[in-house]
C-alpha positions as CSV (number, residue, x, y, z in Angstrom):
1,M,0.0,0.0,0.0
2,R,1.1,3.5,-0.7
3,V,-0.2,6.6,0.9
4,L,0.5,10.2,0.3
5,L,-0.3,12.1,3.5
6,Q,-1.1,15.8,3.3
7,R,-1.4,17.7,6.5
8,V,-4.3,20.0,5.8
9,S,-6.2,22.9,7.3
10,R,-9.2,21.6,5.4
11,A,-10.0,19.1,2.6
12,E,-13.1,18.0,0.7
13,V,-13.8,15.4,-2.0
14,T,-16.7,15.6,-4.3
15,V,-18.2,13.3,-6.9
16,A,-20.5,14.7,-9.7
17,G,-20.8,18.0,-7.6
18,E,-21.9,16.2,-4.3
19,T,-19.6,16.3,-1.3
20,K,-18.6,12.8,-0.3
21,G,-16.2,13.7,2.5
22,K,-15.0,16.8,4.2
23,I,-12.6,17.6,7.1
24,D,-11.1,20.4,8.9
25,A,-7.6,20.2,10.3
26,G,-6.0,16.8,10.0
27,L,-4.8,14.4,7.3
28,L,-5.9,13.9,3.7
29,I,-4.8,10.3,3.0
30,L,-4.5,9.4,-0.7
31,L,-4.4,5.6,-0.8
32,G,-3.1,3.3,-3.5
33,I,-3.5,-0.4,-3.2
34,E,-1.5,-3.1,-5.0
35,A,-2.3,-6.8,-5.5
36,A,0.5,-7.9,-3.0
37,D,-0.9,-5.9,-0.1
38,T,-2.4,-7.7,3.0
39,A,-4.0,-7.1,6.3
40,E,-0.5,-6.8,7.7
41,D,0.1,-3.7,5.5
42,I,-3.2,-2.2,6.7
43,E,-2.1,-2.6,10.4
44,W,1.4,-1.3,9.9
45,L,0.2,1.8,8.0
46,V,-2.6,2.7,10.3
47,R,-0.2,2.5,13.2
48,K,2.3,4.6,11.4
49,I,-0.3,7.3,10.2
50,L,-1.9,7.8,13.5
51,S,1.4,8.1,15.4
52,L,3.5,10.1,12.9
53,R,4.6,13.3,14.6
54,I,4.1,15.8,11.9
55,F,1.8,18.3,13.8
56,E,3.2,21.3,15.8
57,D,3.2,21.0,19.5
58,A,2.9,23.8,22.0
59,D,6.5,25.0,21.2
60,G,5.9,25.1,17.4
61,K,7.9,21.9,16.8
62,M,6.6,19.0,14.6
63,N,6.3,16.7,17.6
64,A,2.6,15.9,17.7
65,S,0.5,13.2,15.9
66,V,-2.9,13.6,14.4
67,M,-4.2,11.8,17.5
68,D,-2.5,14.3,19.9
69,T,-4.1,17.2,18.0
70,D,-7.5,15.6,17.7
71,G,-7.2,16.0,14.0
72,E,-9.6,14.6,11.4
73,L,-8.9,12.0,8.7
74,L,-10.1,11.8,5.0
75,V,-9.3,8.9,2.8
76,V,-9.4,9.0,-1.0
77,S,-8.5,6.0,-3.1
78,Q,-5.9,6.8,-5.7
79,F,-4.6,3.9,-7.9
80,T,-2.3,6.3,-9.8
81,L,0.0,6.3,-6.9
82,H,1.3,3.0,-8.3
83,A,2.1,4.6,-11.7
84,R,5.3,3.3,-13.3
85,V,6.9,5.6,-15.9
86,K,10.1,3.7,-16.6
87,K,9.3,3.2,-20.3
88,G,7.8,5.7,-22.6
89,T,5.5,8.6,-21.7
90,R,2.3,6.7,-20.8
91,P,2.2,5.5,-17.2
92,S,1.7,1.9,-16.5
93,F,-0.7,0.9,-13.5
94,D,-0.1,-2.8,-13.7
95,K,1.0,-2.9,-10.0
96,A,-2.3,-1.3,-8.9
97,A,-4.7,-3.9,-7.5
98,R,-7.9,-4.8,-9.6
99,P,-11.1,-3.7,-7.8
100,E,-12.0,-7.1,-6.6
101,I,-8.8,-7.0,-4.5
102,A,-8.6,-3.3,-3.8
103,I,-12.2,-2.7,-2.6
104,P,-12.0,-5.0,0.4
105,L,-8.6,-3.7,1.4
106,Y,-9.6,-0.1,1.0
107,E,-12.7,-0.8,3.2
108,A,-10.6,-2.7,5.7
109,F,-8.1,0.2,5.9
110,V,-10.9,2.8,6.5
111,A,-12.4,0.5,9.1
112,A,-9.1,0.1,10.8
113,L,-8.5,3.9,10.8
114,E,-11.9,4.4,12.4
115,K,-11.4,1.8,15.1
116,Q,-7.9,2.9,16.0
117,S,-8.8,6.7,15.9
118,G,-12.1,6.3,17.6
119,K,-13.9,8.6,15.2
120,P,-15.6,8.3,11.8
121,V,-13.3,8.6,8.7
122,P,-15.0,10.2,5.6
123,T,-13.9,8.9,2.2
124,G,-14.3,9.6,-1.5
125,E,-16.0,7.0,-3.7
126,F,-13.8,4.1,-4.9
127,G,-13.4,4.1,-8.6
128,A,-15.3,7.3,-9.2
129,H,-14.0,10.5,-10.9
130,M,-13.4,12.6,-7.9
131,E,-12.4,16.3,-7.3
132,V,-10.3,16.9,-4.2
133,A,-9.9,20.3,-2.8
134,L,-7.4,21.0,0.0
135,V,-5.4,23.6,1.8
136,N,-2.1,21.9,2.6
137,D,-0.8,23.1,6.0
138,G,2.9,23.7,6.0
139,P,3.1,22.4,3.3
140,V,3.6,19.0,4.8
141,T,3.4,16.0,2.5
142,I,4.7,12.6,3.3
143,W,5.0,9.5,1.1
144,I,4.8,6.0,2.8
145,D,5.1,2.6,1.0
146,S,4.3,-0.4,3.1
147,Q,6.3,-2.6,0.7
148,N,9.3,-0.4,1.2
149,R,9.3,0.5,5.0
150,E,12.0,3.2,5.1
């Protein structure tokens, strides 16, 4: 699984003009799933995301997690995070999981975030054309790949 985390002041995802998910301060989580991903990847990523100290503490240092700040979470599926551009000019998405694999993992990821954070996690709509609006706070943008745990 790959996630692109963006610390935001606010974020919103819409489908066909209808708001599907909206948050104030917290994390916008763009999620890409590949066929090799498992429940272990979900557990590791959720722990990492909720404990990552990328919010400012009382001293203005990045020393607080989204949980410490009572921040909100918004998850948007994004298979293009698995784009490969090694050859030519048209990206290949062959590593991205097919919907029959990706949808259950996506739903399990959101459920795990809700369980561990103790709050509802709004989402976009899997497979839909979505518009995502955000105000990146910082800017702070972090890339995490559960298959390459650096």
